[in-house]
Every structure is written in C-alpha cells, then in structure tokens.
TIKE-506660 format. One record per residue (C-alpha): residue number from 1; residue in three letters; x, y, z. Coordinates in steps of 0.1 Angstrom, whole numbers, padded with zeros to 4 digits. Layout:
# TIKE-506660
n_res_u_v_w
NUM_ala_X_Y_Z
...
//
This chain:
# TIKE-506660
n_res_u_v_w
1_met_0916_0890_1251
2_ile_0888_0916_1248
3_asp_0882_0942_1275
4_pro_0847_0956_1267
5_glu_0851_0987_1289
6_lys_0885_0996_1274
7_arg_0872_0990_1239
8_arg_0841_1012_1245
9_arg_0863_1040_1259
10_val_0888_1039_1230
11_met_0862_1036_1202
12_glu_0841_1065_1216
13_arg_0871_1087_1213
14_ser_0879_1075_1178
15_ile_0843_1079_1166
16_ala_0841_1114_1181
17_leu_0873_1124_1162
18_gly_0862_1107_1130
19_his_0895_1089_1129
20_cys_0911_1058_1144
21_ile_0933_1071_1172
22_cys_0961_1045_1165
23_asn_0960_1051_1127
24_pro_0945_1085_1118
25_lys_0944_1074_1081
26_lys_0916_1050_1089
27_pro_0880_1056_1100
28_cys_0865_1041_1131
29_pro_0851_1015_1131
30_cys_0879_1002_1108
31_asp_0878_0973_1083
32_leu_0895_0950_1108
33_phe_0868_0956_1134
34_ala_0841_0950_1109
35_glu_0857_0918_1095
36_arg_0872_0902_1127
37_asp_0857_0921_1157
38_leu_0892_0933_1167
39_cys_0902_0968_1179
40_leu_0939_0972_1177
41_cys_0937_1006_1195
42_ala_0923_0988_1225
43_gly_0953_0965_1226
44_glu_0935_0935_1210
45_arg_0956_0912_1189
46_pro_0946_0884_1165
47_glu_0951_0850_1182
48_asp_0960_0835_1149
49_ala_0988_0859_1140
50_pro_1013_0840_1117
51_glu_1042_0825_1137
52_thr_1059_0812_1105
53_val_1062_0834_1074
54_ala_1086_0838_1045
55_leu_1102_0871_1055
56_thr_1113_0881_1020
57_ser_1077_0879_1009
58_leu_1069_0909_1032
59_val_1094_0933_1017
60_lys_1100_0951_0983
61_asn_1138_0950_0983
62_ala_1157_0923_1002
63_gly_1187_0928_1024
64_cys_1211_0956_1016
65_ala_1192_0962_0983
66_ser_1168_0981_1005
67_lys_1193_1009_1011
68_ile_1191_1042_0993
69_asn_1213_1041_0962
70_gln_1246_1062_0960
71_asn_1232_1087_0934
72_asp_1202_1097_0955
73_leu_1221_1095_0988
74_lys_1249_1118_0976
75_arg_1222_1142_0962
76_ala_1204_1142_0995
77_leu_1235_1148_1015
78_gly_1253_1171_0991
79_asp_1239_1204_1005
80_leu_1245_1195_1041
81_pro_1275_1213_1057
82_gln_1306_1193_1063
83_ile_1313_1187_1100
84_ser_1348_1197_1111
85_his_1360_1186_1145
86_pro_1396_1181_1156
87_arg_1389_1147_1171
88_val_1370_1133_1141
89_leu_1396_1113_1122
90_val_1372_1098_1097
91_gly_1338_1114_1090
92_ser_1309_1110_1065
93_asn_1326_1130_1037
94_thr_1348_1101_1026
95_gly_1320_1075_1023
96_asp_1339_1051_1045
97_asp_1324_1022_1065
98_ala_1324_1039_1099
99_gly_1333_1071_1117
100_ile_1364_1074_1139
101_tyr_1366_1097_1169
102_gln_1399_1100_1187
103_leu_1398_1099_1225
104_asn_1436_1101_1231
105_asp_1469_1093_1215
106_glu_1464_1056_1220
107_leu_1426_1051_1215
108_ala_1399_1061_1191
109_leu_1362_1050_1188
110_val_1348_1033_1157
111_gln_1311_1040_1153
112_thr_1286_1026_1128
113_val_1250_1017_1123
114_asp_1234_0993_1098
115_val_1197_0984_1094
116_phe_1180_0966_1065
117_thr_1152_0943_1054
118_pro_1153_0905_1053
119_gly_1173_0888_1025
120_val_1163_0853_1037
121_asp_1131_0838_1049
122_asp_1142_0823_1082
123_pro_1139_0848_1111
124_tyr_1168_0834_1131
125_thr_1192_0834_1101
126_phe_1181_0869_1093
127_gly_1191_0880_1128
128_gln_1225_0863_1124
129_ile_1231_0880_1090
130_ala_1221_0914_1104
131_ala_1246_0911_1132
132_ala_1274_0899_1110
133_asn_1267_0928_1086
134_ser_1268_0954_1113
135_leu_1300_0941_1128
136_ser_1317_0941_1094
137_asp_1319_0979_1092
138_val_1341_0980_1124
139_tyr_1362_0951_1111
140_ala_1367_0969_1078
141_met_1382_0999_1096
142_gly_1407_0977_1114
143_gly_1388_0981_1147
144_gln_1377_0957_1175
145_pro_1339_0958_1182
146_leu_1330_0964_1218
147_thr_1293_0969_1223
148_ala_1261_0969_1202
149_leu_1226_0984_1203
150_ala_1198_0966_1185
151_ile_1174_0984_1162
152_ile_1142_0966_1149
153_gly_1112_0976_1129
154_phe_1084_0950_1131
155_pro_1047_0948_1123
156_ile_1037_0937_1158
157_glu_1000_0940_1151
158_asn_1001_0916_1121
159_leu_1028_0890_1130
160_ser_1034_0869_1161
161_pro_1060_0884_1185
162_arg_1076_0850_1184
163_ile_1090_0859_1150
164_met_1106_0890_1165
165_thr_1120_0869_1192
166_gln_1137_0846_1167
167_ile_1152_0875_1148
168_met_1166_0890_1180
169_arg_1179_0856_1192
170_gly_1198_0852_1159
171_gly_1214_0886_1163
172_gln_1222_0879_1199
173_asp_1239_0846_1192
174_lys_1260_0860_1164
175_met_1271_0889_1186
176_gln_1280_0865_1213
177_glu_1301_0845_1187
178_ala_1320_0878_1181
179_gly_1323_0885_1218
180_val_1302_0917_1216
181_pro_1275_0923_1243
182_ile_1242_0939_1232
183_val_1236_0967_1258
184_gly_1203_0980_1247
185_gly_1183_0990_1216
186_his_1152_1005_1200
187_ser_1121_0992_1184
188_ile_1095_1007_1160
189_asn_1061_0994_1151
190_asp_1066_0993_1113
191_leu_1049_0979_1082
192_asp_1082_0964_1070
193_val_1105_0941_1090
194_lys_1139_0958_1095
195_phe_1167_0948_1118
196_gly_1203_0958_1125
197_phe_1227_0972_1150
198_ser_1247_1003_1160
199_val_1281_0990_1169
200_thr_1309_1008_1188
201_gly_1345_0996_1186
202_gln_1380_1007_1192
203_val_1411_1012_1172
204_his_1446_1027_1176
205_pro_1446_1062_1158
206_gln_1478_1052_1139
207_arg_1464_1018_1127
208_ile_1431_1029_1111
209_val_1422_1011_1078
210_thr_1404_1035_1054
211_asn_1393_1035_1017
212_ala_1417_1063_1008
213_thr_1451_1047_1010
214_ala_1454_1024_0980
215_gln_1487_1026_0962
216_pro_1498_1017_0926
217_gly_1512_0982_0927
218_asp_1488_0970_0954
219_ser_1469_0937_0948
220_leu_1431_0936_0954
221_ile_1418_0909_0977
222_leu_1381_0899_0981
223_thr_1373_0875_1009
224_lys_1337_0863_1000
225_pro_1320_0854_0968
226_leu_1295_0878_0951
227_gly_1260_0872_0940
228_val_1239_0870_0972
229_gly_1217_0899_0960
230_ile_1208_0881_0928
231_ile_1201_0849_0946
232_ser_1178_0868_0971
233_phe_1160_0885_0942
234_ala_1156_0851_0925
235_ala_1141_0837_0957
236_gln_1115_0865_0958
237_leu_1105_0853_0923
238_asp_1105_0816_0934
239_arg_1133_0809_0910
240_ala_1162_0802_0934
241_thr_1171_0767_0945
242_ala_1173_0757_0982
243_gln_1210_0749_0976
244_ala_1217_0785_0963
245_met_1199_0801_0992
246_asp_1217_0779_1018
247_ala_1251_0788_1002
248_ala_1242_0825_1002
249_ala_1229_0824_1038
250_tyr_1261_0807_1050
251_ser_1283_0833_1034
252_met_1262_0862_1047
253_lys_1262_0850_1083
254_thr_1300_0843_1084
255_leu_1319_0869_1103
256_asn_1346_0889_1087
257_arg_1366_0888_1120
258_phe_1394_0864_1109
259_ala_1399_0883_1076
260_ala_1401_0916_1096
261_glu_1426_0900_1120
262_leu_1449_0891_1091
263_met_1445_0925_1076
264_ile_1457_0941_1109
265_glu_1484_0915_1115
266_his_1499_0923_1081
267_gly_1497_0960_1084
268_val_1472_0966_1056
269_arg_1460_1002_1056
270_cys_1434_1002_1028
271_gly_1401_0983_1030
272_thr_1364_0984_1029
273_asp_1335_0959_1031
274_val_1313_0950_1001
275_thr_1276_0956_1009
276_gly_1247_0973_0993
277_phe_1265_0994_0967
278_gly_1281_0962_0952
279_leu_1318_0955_0945
280_leu_1320_0983_0919
281_gly_1302_1008_0940
282_his_1325_1003_0970
283_leu_1356_1000_0948
284_ser_1348_1032_0931
285_glu_1350_1050_0965
286_val_1384_1034_0971
287_ala_1396_1045_0936
288_arg_1382_1081_0940
289_gln_1393_1086_0976
290_ser_1428_1072_0969
291_gly_1432_1089_0935
292_val_1440_1057_0917
293_thr_1429_1033_0889
294_ala_1418_0999_0899
295_glu_1420_0969_0875
296_val_1395_0941_0882
297_trp_1400_0907_0866
298_ala_1364_0896_0861
299_asp_1373_0859_0856
300_arg_1391_0859_0890
301_val_1364_0874_0911
302_pro_1347_0847_0932
303_met_1310_0844_0924
304_phe_1282_0819_0932
305_asp_1276_0797_0902
306_glu_1239_0801_0907
307_ala_1242_0839_0907
308_leu_1259_0837_0873
309_gln_1232_0815_0860
310_tyr_1204_0837_0873
311_ala_1222_0867_0858
312_arg_1222_0850_0824
313_glu_1185_0845_0828
314_gly_1179_0882_0835
315_leu_1171_0879_0872
316_leu_1186_0913_0880
317_ser_1170_0936_0906
318_gly_1164_0973_0903
319_ala_1190_0978_0930
320_met_1216_0964_0907
321_glu_1206_0989_0880
322_arg_1208_1018_0905
323_asn_1243_1007_0915
324_arg_1253_1007_0878
325_glu_1238_1041_0874
326_tyr_1262_1056_0899
327_ala_1294_1034_0897
328_gly_1292_1030_0859
329_gln_1305_1065_0853
330_phe_1339_1053_0867
331_val_1340_1019_0850
332_gln_1355_1008_0817
333_val_1348_0973_0805
334_ala_1372_0956_0781
335_pro_1359_0935_0752
336_gly_1356_0898_0760
337_val_1342_0902_0796
338_ala_1310_0883_0799
339_glu_1280_0906_0806
340_glu_1267_0883_0834
341_arg_1300_0888_0853
342_val_1298_0925_0849
343_asn_1262_0924_0863
344_val_1273_0904_0893
345_leu_1300_0930_0900
346_tyr_1272_0956_0904
347_asp_1250_0933_0925
348_pro_1242_0947_0960
349_gln_1256_0924_0986
350_thr_1244_0918_1021
351_ser_1271_0911_1047
352_gly_1297_0907_1019
353_gly_1334_0901_1023
354_leu_1362_0925_1029
355_leu_1379_0942_1000
356_met_1416_0951_1007
357_ala_1444_0967_0988
358_ala_1478_0954_0998
359_pro_1513_0947_0985
360_pro_1514_0916_0963
361_asp_1534_0894_0988
362_val_1511_0904_1017
363_ala_1480_0898_0996
364_glu_1492_0863_0986
365_glu_1499_0855_1023
366_ile_1465_0867_1034
367_val_1447_0846_1008
368_arg_1468_0816_1017
369_arg_1459_0819_1054
370_leu_1422_0824_1046
371_his_1422_0792_1025
372_glu_1439_0773_1053
373_ala_1411_0785_1076
374_gly_1384_0771_1052
375_gln_1375_0804_1034
376_thr_1385_0789_1001
377_thr_1367_0814_0979
378_ala_1390_0843_0990
379_ala_1410_0855_0960
380_ile_1432_0882_0945
381_ile_1409_0898_0920
382_gly_1430_0926_0905
383_arg_1454_0954_0912
384_ile_1459_0991_0916
385_thr_1477_1002_0884
386_glu_1483_1040_0885
387_gln_1474_1074_0900
388_ser_1443_1089_0885
389_glu_1412_1108_0894
390_gly_1396_1075_0903
391_lys_1385_1048_0878
392_ile_1380_1011_0874
393_val_1390_0989_0844
394_ile_1373_0955_0841
395_lys_1391_0929_0821
396_asn_1399_0892_0822
397_glu_1432_0881_0838
398_gly_1461_0880_0814
399_glu_1445_0902_0788
400_gln_1469_0928_0774
401_glu_1466_0959_0754
402_ser_1470_0954_0717
403_cys_1506_0945_0712
404_cys_1507_0957_0676
405_cys_1507_0994_0686
406_ser_1536_1014_0699
407_ala_1532_1022_0736
408_ala_1543_1058_0728
409_ala_1517_1063_0700
410_glu_1490_1089_0707
411_ser_1464_1067_0689
412_cys_1465_1029_0684
413_cys_1465_1010_0652
414_glu_1460_1039_0628
415_asp_1469_1036_0591
416_glu_1506_1047_0596
417_pro_1529_1018_0605
418_val_1546_1016_0639
419_glu_1583_1023_0635
420_glu_1595_1001_0664
421_pro_1583_0965_0666
422_cys_1564_0959_0698
423_cys_1566_0921_0699
424_ala_1597_0902_0708
425_glu_1609_0878_0681
426_gly_1589_0846_0683
427_ser_1561_0861_0705
428_pro_1528_0844_0696
429_cys_1507_0875_0699
430_cys_1519_0889_0665
431_ala_1529_0857_0648
432_gly_1507_0838_0624
433_gly_1505_0808_0647
434_gly_1506_0811_0684
435_gly_1505_0775_0697
436_glu_1486_0766_0729
437_ser_1484_0801_0743
438_ser_1468_0813_0711
439_leu_1443_0785_0712
440_thr_1435_0793_0748
441_ser_1429_0829_0739
442_ile_1406_0818_0711
443_arg_1386_0795_0734
444_glu_1383_0823_0760
445_ala_1372_0848_0733
446_phe_1346_0823_0719
447_gly_1334_0816_0754
448_ala_1329_0853_0760
449_phe_1311_0856_0727
450_met_1288_0828_0736
451_gly_1281_0844_0770
452_glu_1272_0877_0753
453_val_1250_0860_0727
454_asn_1231_0840_0753
455_ser_1225_0870_0776
456_pro_1192_0890_0774
457_gly_1194_0919_0750
458_ala_1170_0930_0723
459_leu_1156_0895_0727
460_gly_1148_0883_0762
461_leu_1161_0851_0777
462_arg_1129_0831_0769
463_glu_1130_0841_0732
464_lys_1167_0833_0729
465_glu_1162_0798_0745
466_leu_1134_0790_0720
467_val_1158_0801_0691
468_ser_1185_0780_0707
469_val_1162_0749_0709
470_ala_1152_0753_0673
471_leu_1188_0757_0661
472_ser_1201_0728_0682
473_val_1175_0705_0666
474_leu_1182_0718_0631
475_ser_1220_0712_0636
476_lys_1213_0678_0651
477_cys_1234_0685_0682
478_glu_1220_0662_0708
479_pro_1239_0677_0738
480_cys_1228_0712_0727
481_val_1192_0701_0725
482_lys_1193_0687_0761
483_ile_1210_0718_0775
484_his_1187_0743_0759
485_val_1155_0724_0765
486_lys_1165_0723_0802
487_lys_1173_0760_0802
488_ala_1140_0768_0784
489_cys_1121_0750_0812
490_glu_1141_0768_0839
491_ala_1132_0801_0821
492_gly_1095_0793_0826
493_leu_1087_0781_0791
494_thr_1060_0755_0786
495_gln_1063_0722_0768
496_ala_1039_0735_0741
497_glu_1062_0765_0735
498_val_1093_0743_0732
499_asp_1074_0719_0708
500_glu_1065_0748_0685
501_ala_1101_0759_0683
502_val_1111_0723_0675
503_trp_1085_0722_0647
504_met_1099_0754_0632
505_ala_1132_0736_0630
506_ile_1116_0705_0615
507_ala_1098_0727_0589
508_phe_1132_0739_0577
509_gly_1151_0706_0581
510_gly_1125_0682_0569
511_ala_1121_0645_0577
512_pro_1157_0638_0588
513_thr_1154_0666_0614
514_met_1121_0651_0627
515_met_1137_0616_0629
516_phe_1166_0630_0648
517_tyr_1144_0648_0674
518_asn_1120_0618_0677
519_gly_1151_0597_0685
520_ile_1161_0621_0713
521_arg_1126_0621_0728
522_lys_1126_0583_0731
//
C-alpha cells in the first residue's frame, strides 16, 4: 500500500543526497520505481512477490558447499592468537565440531553455530535440514542439546515473507522433534537465503567426544550415505531425478540423535560429523589431531547410487574440488579404486552422518543397532592402522600389499630376489591359479578399470559416450548399445549426435554392422 506523503518525504531526502537511502549504491529514483512505481525505502512492497520459488535457483553454492573451504579458512584464521582459558576444554584450534566450556566438575557447555544456503528447493524441508545440521555438532561431541537461537538471511524485499515463515516452521518442527526449544534469534535482510541455528548443549567433562582420540585398531563407522552435495549440484543443473532429491532430503533431515545415543552408551570417545568439508576433509582432521593413519575401504562406504552415477558423468561442484585441494595432501589412493568413489569421498555433505572411531566389537554392535532401528546404510568403512603424523589411505576392502615382497625389504619388488617366501604354501596370491578368489579379484580389477575408463578425463563424458556407442555397434553388443545410448541421452547428447557416432561404426564395419543396428532400432 502506497503512502504518498511518506513516499514524498523519503524520496526528497534520497534525491537531495543523490543516492537511495536504503541502498546507497543506487540512484533515486531507482530502476524499480521507474519500472513498477514502487519505493522500497518508503516501505512499499510488490503485491506479487513470489510465494513459491525453487530455493536452490537463488544461490551459487547449495547447502554446506556454501561454506568457506578449509584452505582459505585456515589461512584466514592462522594469524589470529590462540585463546587460552582454563575453562575452555575444546576450542577452535583443533577444528572440532563445537566448543566446550566447563562450568564445574560435573557439567560443561557445548556451543556451536551453523548457517548455510538451501540445498533443496522446498522451504519447509530446508528449515528441517538446517535444524538437523546444527544439532549434529552437539551430538558429535557427545552432548545433549538444550536450546537454540535461529539465524536467517532473507531477501524480504523480493520474496514473500510466507517463504520465510515456511523455512522457520521447518526448523521449529525439527527442533521440537529433538526436544530443543528455540529461545530467540536474529534476521538479516540479505540477497541470498541463509538459515541455521546457534545451539547450546551440555556434556559431562569426562565424557566428551572429540576428533583427537582415535587409536590404532579402531574401526571407522559412518552412519549416513555420502553424495548429497553431488545430488544438490545436479539439481541446480536440472540433471537430478526427483527420486534422488527425495532420498537426499530424507537423509539430510534425519537427526543424528540415535547414533549419538549409541556412541555415548558404548563409551566411544572419538567422533565427528561429516558436513561441508566432505568425509576426507573431516577424517583428515581426525587423523591429524589423533596422530594416526586412517584406512578407508572405498567399496564399503555407503553412497547414493545416483551420486555415483552423477560423479561418473562429471557433475562435480567447485566445492568438491576445494575439499580435494586441502584434504588431498593427506590422502593416498591405491590402484583399483574407482575415481567416482574417490570424488564422492571429497563431496561436501549437508547434515551428513556421524563418523566414529571405536573398538571393532563396539563398532559392530553400534552398526547392528542402527540397522535394527532402520538406519540400514550405516556401515564400518575402514580402520585406524597405526600412529603417524596424520594420513589417509583409500583402498578397496580386502586389498593387500603385494605379497611377493618381503615385509622387511626397504623397497618392494626390485631385481634382487626375496630370500624368505612371503606366501604360505598353496596360497592363491602367488600361485599360478588362484581359484574363485583369484577370479573375484580379476573381476573387481576389471570393474575398477572400466570405471576409470568411463570417467571424464582428457575426453569428457559426452565424447566418451559417443565413442562407446560406436564401439558397441561395431562389436555388435546389443546390451552395450542400449546402455550407452541411454547414457548418451542422459549426458545431454542429441539423437543426431548419436546417429553420427553410429554411422562412423557402420563406415568401419560395413553392411553387417548396419543390419545389426537396424535390427536393434526396430
């Protein structure tokens, strides 16, 4: 509603200053006033402000991918003085999930704050995810969340306040599910939508879970699948299926409360949650702070099938690359690990699962209990192998170091023979045959080879799919043709481009190849 007197008073001030008083970067009258007869400085708002909008279309980086990467963050914070206080049990210097402040011998406060951009389009779901993500930091420290403060950035002049209401309601309902009251908050008129919470919890000073207590022999547990960052990025490019988005959203809005309760019940002392820095970013902090080497079994890590597929298609965000830039210095990848799986390990997660290091028997019991509760993707994904300066080795489960070299040798498989045999008599790894285990190993190696070949490299995914279509037709492999034509379409290739690849195959294979392809098309 327009108040002419208020408009006149405000615009006279702006014109006299030569700048719009609510946005000094703009002149007065501004473009909006010229185009729509609206003066935002006078409190006027468009009556047709959108009430439904795809939230991810409004942001550059979705979800926790909007966070500052580890390299830049450490560079920015590196020159700040370390805060030393006798009551601060866990501070910012360890890169842990929350700060711990001791009140007395029996009680300490857990304090955290987490704010990010939407990773889903639905406002209510975004609010739920933001709440679950903020609570996760307290759960990861072994704490019980008590209260929360809401923080929101919202373009109130461009979007309907009803969208903001839905975001807040989603957060409120998820906090209510966790038994945590929202006692206040803060709002900012911002160009980008952002939402999150500052959460305060409590923990016994002697039962704190940190990222600095992993021990050799511990098993690594991950409670949620990876890949929500890749799926969110694919959605921004209109390449994600509704099924993939629904699965990712369900995972993100699921509380880590039960997993945390099991962690506390079984006396686990090392844990963290997996969010914007990806599994390898957060695990690198565990390895460095604990002074250990972590071994990750890439083929055991739970991942969304769609995320793996999108990774094969090259749908990888810049945030994933930034995570690799930092954590990659601590990571060693064994031969045979599929590149798309490595990429998912670097993928920034929003409201990801808990990552714990626990004795093997405890780890197995926790995973069993999680499965019974319906969290069937929880898995043991690796182990802590030894003390070190902090590194990560990625391999497939069951892979061993070459068994044809002495363990005591300074270098492996040089020209000089090994004096002591390293294989027990009859062991398949050094024998000429090998039976079923050898065949399994060959199949796995061939699968890893195919995964590497089909991943984007010097040739992009689109070019490789065209090559695959042509070779499938030339080799007269009907299932191969159907698979690669489908993948080519999913990669955005046109029917004309696919047909040209087919005709290249026919040019080399002649009339029999053309008859084969015509038979498939019918």
